[in-house]
C-alpha positions in Angstrom: 156.0 3.4 133.9 153.7 0.4 133.8 154.9 -2.9 135.3 153.8 -6.6 135.0 152.1 -8.5 138.2 152.5 -12.0 138.8 151.1 -14.1 141.5 153.1 -16.5 143.6 151.4 -19.2 146.5 152.4 -18.4 149.9 154.2 -20.6 152.1 151.4 -21.7 154.0 148.2 -19.4 153.8 145.4 -19.8 151.0 146.4 -16.2 149.5 149.1 -15.8 147.2 151.5 -13.1 147.4 152.1 -10.2 145.3 155.6 -10.1 143.6 156.8 -7.0 141.1 158.5 -8.2 138.3 161.9 -5.9 137.9 161.2 -2.5 136.0 160.2 -2.8 132.0 162.7 -3.0 129.6 165.3 -3.9 132.6 167.3 -6.6 134.4 166.8 -7.9 137.9 169.4 -6.4 140.5 172.4 -9.2 140.7 172.7 -10.3 144.0 175.6 -11.2 145.6 175.2 -13.5 148.4 177.8 -14.3 151.3 177.7 -17.3 153.1 175.0 -20.2 153.7 175.0 -23.5 153.7 178.1 -24.0 150.6 179.8 -21.5 152.7 183.8 -22.9 153.1 184.2 -22.4 156.5 180.7 -21.4 157.8 181.5 -17.9 158.6 183.5 -15.8 156.2 182.7 -17.4 152.8 184.2 -16.1 149.4 181.5 -14.1 148.2 180.1 -15.4 145.0 177.5 -14.2 142.3 174.2 -16.5 142.0 171.9 -16.2 139.5 168.9 -13.6 139.9 167.7 -13.9 143.1 163.8 -14.0 142.1 164.5 -16.5 139.2 165.9 -18.9 142.1 163.2 -17.7 144.5 160.5 -18.6 141.9 161.9 -22.4 141.4 162.0 -22.7 145.4 159.4 -25.3 147.2 158.1 -22.3 148.7 156.7 -20.3 145.9 155.0 -22.8 143.5 153.0 -20.8 141.0 149.4 -19.9 142.0 146.6 -20.1 139.2 144.8 -16.8 139.9 142.0 -15.6 137.8 142.5 -12.8 135.2 139.9 -10.8 136.5 141.6 -10.1 139.5 144.7 -10.0 137.7 143.5 -7.3 135.7 142.4 -5.6 138.6 146.0 -5.5 140.5 147.6 -4.7 137.3 145.1 -1.5 137.0 145.7 -0.6 140.5 149.5 -0.5 140.3 149.3 1.3 136.9 147.5 3.7 138.5 149.8 4.2 141.6 152.8 4.6 139.3 151.0 7.6 137.3 149.7 9.6 139.8 151.3 11.8 142.6 150.2 8.8 145.3 150.5 5.5 145.7 148.7 2.7 144.7 147.3 2.8 148.3 144.8 5.8 149.0 146.2 5.5 152.5 149.8 5.5 152.0 152.2 8.2 150.2 155.8 8.4 149.7 155.8 11.6 152.3 153.6 10.9 154.8 153.7 7.2 154.7 150.5 5.3 156.2 147.9 7.5 157.4 144.5 5.6 157.7 142.7 5.8 160.7 146.4 7.3 162.5 144.7 7.3 166.2 144.6 3.3 165.8 147.2 2.4 163.2 150.2 4.5 164.4 149.9 2.3 167.5 150.5 -1.2 166.5 153.8 -1.3 167.7 156.3 -3.0 165.3 153.2 -3.7 163.5 152.7 -0.3 162.1 153.0 0.5 158.7 155.8 3.2 158.5 154.5 6.7 159.0 156.3 10.4 159.4 156.9 10.4 163.0 156.0 14.3 164.7 159.6 15.9 164.7 160.2 18.8 167.1 163.2 20.3 164.7 162.4 20.6 160.9 163.7 17.5 158.7 164.2 20.0 156.1 168.4 20.0 155.6 169.5 23.4 157.1 170.1 26.5 155.2 173.5 26.9 153.6 174.5 23.0 154.6 174.4 20.4 152.0 174.1 16.7 152.5 177.9 14.6 151.8 177.3 11.6 153.0 173.7 9.7 153.2 173.0 5.8 155.0 169.8 4.5 155.3 169.1 1.6 157.3 165.7 0.1 156.5 163.3 -2.7 158.2 161.6 -5.0 155.3 158.4 -4.2 154.3 154.9 -5.5 156.0 155.1 -8.9 155.8 152.9 -11.8 156.9 153.0 -13.2 160.6 156.5 -15.7 161.1 155.4 -19.2 160.4 154.5 -20.1 164.3 152.7 -17.1 164.7 150.5 -17.7 161.7 149.6 -21.3 162.8 149.0 -19.7 166.3 146.7 -17.2 164.9 145.1 -19.7 162.8 144.4 -21.7 165.7 143.0 -19.0 167.8 140.4 -17.9 164.6 139.5 -21.8 164.5 138.9 -21.5 168.7 136.0 -19.1 167.7 134.5 -20.8 164.8 134.5 -24.0 167.2 133.1 -22.5 170.5 131.5 -19.3 169.9 127.6 -19.7 170.8 126.7 -15.9 169.4 128.5 -12.8 167.8 127.8 -9.9 169.2 127.1 -6.4 167.7 130.4 -5.6 165.7 131.7 -9.2 165.7 129.1 -10.7 163.1 132.0 -10.8 160.0 134.0 -13.0 162.4 131.4 -16.1 161.8 132.5 -16.0 158.3 136.0 -14.8 158.7 138.3 -17.4 156.7 142.2 -16.9 158.3 144.1 -17.2 154.3 147.3 -15.0 156.1 150.8 -16.6 154.8 154.2 -16.5 156.9 157.1 -15.0 156.8 156.8 -13.3 153.5 156.5 -9.5 152.2 152.5 -8.5 151.0 152.2 -6.5 148.5 151.6 -3.6 150.6 154.5 -4.3 152.1 156.6 -4.2 148.2 155.0 -1.2 147.4 156.2 0.4 151.0 159.6 -0.4 149.8 159.2 0.7 146.3 158.0 4.4 148.1 160.9 4.2 150.6 163.5 4.0 147.8 161.9 7.0 145.7 161.5 9.1 149.3 165.5 8.6 149.7 166.0 9.6 146.0 163.9 12.6 146.2 165.6 13.6 149.6 169.3 12.9 148.1 169.1 13.4 144.5 171.7 16.1 144.4 174.0 13.2 145.1 172.0 10.1 143.6 172.4 11.9 140.1 176.1 11.3 139.8 176.0 7.8 142.2 174.1 4.8 143.2 174.2 3.5 146.8 176.1 0.6 147.8 173.4 -2.0 149.3 173.2 -4.8 151.6 170.5 -7.1 152.5 170.5 -9.6 155.5 169.9 -12.9 154.1 166.1 -13.6 155.3 163.9 -13.4 151.5 161.7 -11.0 152.8 164.9 -8.4 153.6 166.1 -9.3 150.0 163.0 -8.5 148.4 162.8 -5.3 149.9 166.2 -4.5 148.8 164.8 -5.3 145.8 161.9 -3.5 145.7 163.9 -0.1 147.4 165.8 -0.3 144.3 162.7 0.2 141.6 161.5 3.1 143.4 165.0 4.8 143.8 165.9 3.7 140.1 162.4 4.8 138.5 162.9 8.5 140.2 166.3 8.3 139.2 165.5 8.0 135.4 163.1 10.4 135.5 165.9 13.2 136.4 168.2 11.9 133.4 171.3 11.2 135.3 174.4 11.6 133.3 175.3 7.5 133.7 172.4 4.8 133.9 173.5 2.1 136.3 171.2 -0.8 136.3 170.7 -3.3 137.8 172.0 -2.4 141.5 174.0 -5.1 142.9 173.0 -6.0 146.1 175.5 -8.0 148.8 173.3 -10.6 150.6 174.9 -11.3 153.8 173.6 -14.7 155.7 171.8 -15.1 158.4 173.2 -18.7 158.4 173.9 -19.7 162.4 177.3 -18.5 163.0 178.0 -16.7 160.5 179.0 -12.9 161.2 176.3 -10.5 160.0 176.1 -6.7 161.6 172.2 -7.2 160.4 170.8 -10.0 161.6 171.6 -11.1 165.6 172.7 -14.3 166.2 176.2 -15.1 167.6 176.0 -13.8 171.1 175.3 -17.0 173.0 174.2 -15.2 176.4 171.8 -13.2 174.5 170.0 -15.6 172.3 169.3 -17.6 175.9 168.4 -16.6 179.5 169.0 -12.7 179.3 165.8 -12.4 177.0 163.8 -13.5 179.5 163.5 -10.0 180.9 161.8 -8.8 177.6 158.7 -11.8 178.2 158.6 -11.2 182.3 158.1 -6.8 181.6 155.2 -7.7 178.6 153.2 -10.3 180.7 153.5 -7.8 184.1 151.9 -5.1 181.9 149.7 -7.5 179.7 148.3 -8.7 183.0 147.1 -4.9 183.8 145.4 -4.0 180.2 144.4 -7.1 178.6 141.9 -8.2 181.0 138.8 -5.3 180.8 139.6 -6.7 176.7 139.2 -10.0 177.4 135.7 -9.8 179.7 134.5 -7.8 176.4 135.5 -10.3 174.3 134.1 -13.4 176.2 130.9 -11.5 176.5 130.8 -10.9 172.6 131.8 -14.1 172.0 130.5 -16.3 174.5 131.6 -19.8 174.6 135.2 -19.4 173.6 136.7 -18.2 176.9 139.6 -15.9 175.9 142.9 -15.9 177.6 145.4 -13.3 177.7 147.3 -14.6 174.9 144.6 -15.3 172.6 143.3 -11.7 173.3 146.5 -10.5 172.1 146.2 -12.7 168.9 142.8 -11.0 168.3 144.6 -7.4 168.6 147.3 -9.1 166.1 144.8 -10.1 163.8 144.0 -6.1 163.0 147.3 -5.1 161.8 148.4 -8.4 160.0 145.3 -8.3 158.0 145.5 -4.5 157.2 148.4 -4.7 155.2 147.3 -8.3 153.9 145.2 -5.9 152.0 146.6 -4.8 148.5 145.6 -1.3 149.4 146.2 -1.2 153.2 142.3 -1.1 153.9 141.7 -1.1 157.9 140.6 -4.5 158.9 137.5 -4.8 160.6 139.3 -6.8 163.5 140.7 -3.4 164.1 137.5 -1.7 165.1 136.9 -4.4 168.1 139.2 -2.3 170.1 139.2 1.2 171.3 141.8 4.0 171.2 142.9 3.8 174.3 143.4 -0.1 174.2 145.6 0.4 171.2 147.6 2.5 172.9 148.3 0.4 175.7 149.3 -2.3 173.1 151.9 -0.1 171.4 153.0 0.2 174.9 153.3 -3.7 175.1 155.1 -3.6 172.2 157.6 -0.8 173.2 158.3 -3.1 176.0 159.4 -5.4 173.8 161.6 -3.8 172.4 163.0 -1.7 175.3 163.6 -5.2 177.5 164.4 -7.6 174.5 166.8 -5.6 172.1 168.2 -2.8 173.9 169.3 -0.9 177.0 166.4 -2.7 179.5 168.1 -6.0 178.3 172.0 -6.7 179.6 173.1 -7.7 176.3 170.4 -6.3 174.0 172.2 -2.9 172.4 175.6 -5.1 172.0 174.1 -6.9 169.4 174.1 -3.5 167.5 177.6 -2.4 168.2 179.3 -4.3 164.9 176.7 -2.2 162.7 177.8 1.0 164.4 181.2 0.8 164.3 180.6 0.0 160.6 178.9 3.5 160.3 181.7 5.2 161.9 183.9 3.8 159.2 181.9 5.1 156.8 181.4 8.6 158.3 185.2 8.9 158.8 186.4 7.0 155.7 189.0 4.7 158.0 188.5 0.7 158.2 186.4 -1.0 160.2 187.4 -1.1 164.2 185.6 -4.0 165.9 185.8 -7.5 167.2 181.8 -8.3 167.7 179.9 -9.2 164.8 181.4 -7.7 161.8 182.6 -10.2 158.6 186.5 -9.1 158.5 186.6 -10.5 155.3 183.9 -8.5 153.8 184.6 -5.7 155.4 188.3 -5.6 154.8 187.4 -5.3 151.0 187.0 -2.1 148.8 184.0 -4.3 146.7 182.1 -5.8 149.7 182.6 -2.6 151.9 183.9 0.8 150.0 184.5 3.8 151.7 185.0 7.3 150.3 185.7 7.7 147.0 182.5 8.1 144.6 180.3 5.7 147.3 178.5 8.7 149.2 175.3 6.5 149.6 174.8 3.3 151.4 171.2 1.2 151.8 171.3 -1.3 154.2 168.3 -3.5 155.1 167.6 -5.7 158.3 164.8 -6.3 160.7 163.0 -4.7 163.5 165.0 -6.2 166.4 168.2 -5.8 164.7 167.7 -2.0 164.1 166.4 -1.7 168.1 170.0 -3.1 169.3 171.6 -0.5 166.6 169.8 2.6 167.9 170.5 1.5 171.6 174.6 0.8 170.7 174.8 4.2 169.1 173.3 6.4 172.1 170.2 7.7 170.0 167.8 7.0 173.0 170.0 7.4 175.8 167.4 9.8 177.7 165.0 7.4 177.6 164.4 6.4 181.0 163.7 2.5 181.8 160.3 1.6 180.7 158.0 1.0 183.6 155.8 -2.4 183.0 152.6 -1.1 185.4 151.6 2.1 183.8 151.4 3.2 180.8 153.9 6.2 179.4 153.9 8.9 176.7 156.1 8.4 173.7 157.5 11.6 174.6 157.7 10.8 178.0 159.9 7.8 176.6 162.3 10.1 174.9 160.9 9.7 171.9 161.2 5.3 172.1 158.4 3.6 171.0 158.0 0.4 168.9 155.8 2.2 166.4 158.1 5.6 166.2 161.3 3.4 165.6 160.9 0.2 163.8 157.4 0.1 161.9 157.4 -2.1 159.0 159.3 -0.3 156.2 161.0 1.6 158.9 163.8 3.9 157.9 166.9 5.4 159.8 168.8 8.3 157.7 172.5 8.8 158.7 173.7 12.2 157.1 176.7 14.0 157.0 176.3 18.1 156.3 179.1 20.5 155.1 177.7 24.2 156.5 178.8 27.4 155.1 181.0 29.2 157.6 181.7 25.6 159.9 185.7 23.9 160.4 183.8 20.5 160.5 181.1 18.5 159.0 178.0 17.7 160.9 176.0 14.4 161.3 172.2 14.3 162.0 169.7 11.1 162.5 166.3 11.1 161.1 164.3 8.0 162.1 161.1 8.0 160.2 161.5 11.8 159.5 162.0 12.4 163.0 165.0 14.6 163.8 166.8 12.9 166.5 168.3 15.8 169.2 171.1 13.7 169.7 172.0 14.8 173.4 174.8 12.3 173.3 177.1 14.2 171.5 175.7 18.0 172.4 173.4 18.3 169.2 172.5 21.8 168.4 169.0 23.1 168.0 168.9 21.7 164.5 169.8 18.4 165.9 173.4 18.4 164.5 176.7 17.3 165.9 180.2 17.9 164.9 181.2 14.7 163.4 184.7 14.6 166.0 181.4 15.1 168.7 179.3 12.3 167.3 182.7 9.6 167.2 183.7 10.7 170.8 180.3 9.9 171.6 180.3 6.4 170.4 182.4 4.9 173.6 180.3 2.1 174.2 180.6 0.6 170.4 183.9 1.8 169.8 184.9 -0.5 172.9 182.7 -3.6 172.2 180.0 -3.1 174.1 179.6 -6.4 177.0 180.8 -8.7 173.9 182.9 -10.3 176.2 179.5 -11.5 178.4 178.3 -13.3 175.4 180.4 -16.5 175.9 180.9 -16.8 179.6 
């Protein structure tokens, strides 16, 4: 398969973002957008079909057409062609099966800024012998992106601070003298788009026996990068499906986009719980600050020694560390940034723990209302697993979830794909009890991820993270089983008595969902 490449200007940065056109000789995915500024009631508007999302996207002020040299465009087109005509992908560091594998001793310790990689699993991820998958749901984070708009301004200011004040550049730091900050804001990078194509390919490959006869029902939260991630995912899924010559070819795939406008019910993006959006998140900042005060000072001292005159603080030191993953995923091939070599493997482990503290105390059991933000999706998942109507009074959208066209159950629908954000996925994992054996994380000393029950930001919600929820029909079993894989790691599912293969019976899994089925602590959101 070949594809055309176009370059589009970023919102704030000097670097254009690579965007993929539709598959050759096919239409773009139709995007069904729900809610937004034109909604009649601001909460649960009647769905409306918009013109193709990318056409709209290209006309927006944020995405003005950039003039790019033919040489660069030709080189990128060649790299793209190589990626889709070989067993590996465009990036030598990234693959469909293993994910990102460049310098794993550091790149697998960037917290939520790590690119997806296959996490080690004590239980084989293969479908167990004498079992077949009858249902599969993927919950995915968007692909690698530029920093958020506030962070990109912050990082740029730190770079300018160095350029304006550094009296000299120590050994290994010389590259900073000529470094130009060109990162954009909020949008997917070309590397991130390839991640999502790979993710769609992986999903099809794992569930091809189902996918030959049906296509997934797809939803995306309404942020641009999430919608584009879903679109790129469908390309990877569809391209491999075509190679297997299905009986029926469905294309384009509909994508139901759920608005992130304030006050709109959306299980893929938290915003409704007033008390969570306010003071309760102080616990996250406090835990991260405490750990930063312990692991950052030696790094700050070294930076100040090698870049005299800058006078780094804890905040600007962490900015310098953040520049490593963001410059890496800004590279079309995922080339490791020179910023990464400024820090040791031990320091990257400490950084990963710093980010994990943020997730634990911000969006799951370390926060009084963290896991409650994931209850709505948890109840939607239970409805899909049991083919019964959604029962929930939290963040679910009744209009959407009660209509077969926007929330199909059973019948020919056995594959589902939802696209969201890292914080929301963390809350969902909490609501489902997937990491109930994780003890409260210490904020004064580092813990190994295995001591943390497998919970870390890089193991759970890296860029392009994916959680697979499977239902299995196994020979000799009187009931179907449920299995959960997070970034290829089979979870032991202790909360429902998981067996040696990571399986719980469906009834045991449902019974273990008492927190979600009772609405979590939603009653505390508005008091």
